[in-house]
Legacy VTK file of the C-alpha trace (Angstrom):
# vtk DataFile Version 3.0
C-alpha trace
ASCII
DATASET POLYDATA
POINTS 142 float
-64.980 110.487 -81.394
-67.408 107.219 -80.090
-69.569 109.278 -78.000
-72.468 111.065 -79.804
-74.873 113.630 -78.721
-77.536 115.660 -80.205
-79.560 118.546 -79.065
-83.186 118.219 -77.879
-83.768 114.318 -78.078
-86.460 113.181 -75.749
-89.032 110.525 -75.893
-90.741 108.165 -73.438
-90.788 104.166 -72.805
-92.966 102.623 -75.126
-93.456 100.034 -72.780
-91.894 99.402 -68.866
-88.769 98.469 -67.949
-87.447 95.977 -65.089
-83.971 96.222 -62.694
-82.883 93.721 -64.706
-83.440 94.727 -68.454
-80.561 95.535 -70.251
-82.610 97.405 -72.940
-85.423 100.599 -73.689
-87.797 100.442 -76.001
-88.860 103.673 -76.649
-92.064 105.834 -78.322
-90.139 107.892 -80.567
-85.917 106.986 -81.727
-85.813 109.598 -84.644
-84.319 112.344 -82.950
-81.558 110.481 -81.178
-78.144 109.930 -82.678
-77.445 107.294 -85.113
-74.590 104.901 -84.093
-72.545 102.790 -85.384
-69.756 100.084 -83.664
-68.009 101.318 -80.645
-70.211 104.785 -80.446
-72.588 105.416 -77.840
-74.868 108.176 -76.453
-76.493 108.342 -72.953
-79.935 109.216 -72.024
-81.262 110.282 -68.662
-84.433 108.198 -67.388
-87.247 109.778 -65.492
-84.666 113.081 -65.061
-82.507 110.381 -62.564
-80.765 107.988 -63.996
-77.952 108.183 -66.696
-78.068 104.939 -68.541
-75.278 104.133 -71.895
-76.900 102.886 -74.926
-74.785 101.156 -76.729
-76.777 99.778 -79.992
-80.055 101.073 -81.430
-82.272 98.815 -83.235
-85.453 101.276 -84.184
-87.018 101.992 -81.280
-84.778 100.034 -78.681
-82.152 101.447 -76.954
-79.342 98.506 -76.183
-77.509 99.238 -72.564
-74.120 98.505 -71.718
-75.605 96.910 -68.443
-79.110 96.345 -66.869
-80.415 99.371 -66.115
-81.260 98.639 -62.193
-83.992 100.292 -61.399
-87.559 99.573 -62.871
-89.699 102.519 -64.351
-93.253 102.528 -66.334
-94.496 102.719 -69.650
-95.012 106.471 -70.408
-91.408 107.692 -68.361
-89.399 110.037 -69.664
-86.281 109.223 -71.548
-83.850 112.262 -72.467
-80.812 113.018 -73.919
-78.880 115.417 -72.083
-75.924 116.962 -70.502
-74.174 114.832 -68.148
-71.400 114.084 -66.011
-70.789 110.894 -68.137
-70.577 112.460 -71.147
-68.134 115.250 -70.296
-66.012 112.754 -69.105
-65.744 110.645 -72.555
-65.380 113.951 -74.879
-62.886 115.104 -72.686
-60.780 111.967 -73.118
-62.425 109.004 -70.423
-63.008 109.136 -66.468
-59.506 110.231 -65.973
-59.644 113.247 -68.103
-56.539 114.387 -68.478
-54.443 111.888 -69.942
-55.402 111.895 -73.770
-57.422 113.600 -75.897
-59.617 111.509 -78.909
-60.561 112.876 -82.075
-61.863 111.109 -85.181
-59.605 110.862 -88.244
-61.982 111.689 -90.904
-64.203 114.922 -90.432
-67.386 113.989 -92.373
-69.304 117.766 -91.187
-68.343 121.106 -91.309
-66.796 122.554 -88.272
-65.883 125.728 -86.922
-63.243 127.240 -84.179
-65.351 129.684 -82.009
-64.682 133.102 -81.900
-62.100 133.815 -79.234
-60.936 130.341 -78.955
-57.953 127.810 -80.653
-58.426 124.484 -81.767
-56.349 121.705 -82.044
-56.729 117.920 -83.331
-54.003 115.122 -83.572
-53.488 114.320 -87.452
-53.161 113.637 -90.156
-57.127 114.447 -90.670
-59.191 113.693 -93.828
-61.969 116.340 -94.775
-65.254 114.733 -96.813
-65.817 116.343 -100.038
-67.547 119.406 -99.417
-66.653 119.640 -95.564
-64.919 122.717 -94.080
-63.144 124.158 -91.303
-64.051 127.975 -90.594
-61.380 129.516 -88.315
-62.478 132.947 -87.609
-60.004 136.063 -87.322
-57.621 135.879 -84.058
-58.611 131.824 -83.651
-55.977 129.285 -84.895
-56.756 125.490 -85.773
-53.587 123.372 -85.285
-52.824 119.768 -86.376
-49.891 118.034 -84.481
LINES 1 143
142 0 1 2 3 4 5 6 7 8 9 10 11 12 13 14 15 16 17 18 19 20 21 22 23 24 25 26 27 28 29 30 31 32 33 34 35 36 37 38 39 40 41 42 43 44 45 46 47 48 49 50 51 52 53 54 55 56 57 58 59 60 61 62 63 64 65 66 67 68 69 70 71 72 73 74 75 76 77 78 79 80 81 82 83 84 85 86 87 88 89 90 91 92 93 94 95 96 97 98 99 100 101 102 103 104 105 106 107 108 109 110 111 112 113 114 115 116 117 118 119 120 121 122 123 124 125 126 127 128 129 130 131 132 133 134 135 136 137 138 139 140 141
């Protein structure tokens, strides 16, 4: 999946940003996802503005567009659950037309107890990767 997410990632702006800026420079980037081509994550700036990060170069986060609002140094920057993230994870803005998944699984994953899972195949598991399906649940590759 192109959108990336991690728990409890937060930092502050290392320098102020102007509304026309399309990049943020943060104090600590180590908690944030590592992204490659065609991947992104969302950050919330000052608990009010959600922006899409489309590339990183160390502490510099490149945005999909100009931020539109000025923020001073030390403004909080957090990766948190947001509407944009959920829409992307659900398959896009319309949300109901298509579900997309990775072709290669590079980390273990587990179907939650009392739930079922489905992926569009074929699916390749990297060496050592396991899929755990608890009793009463199913995982189907279509």
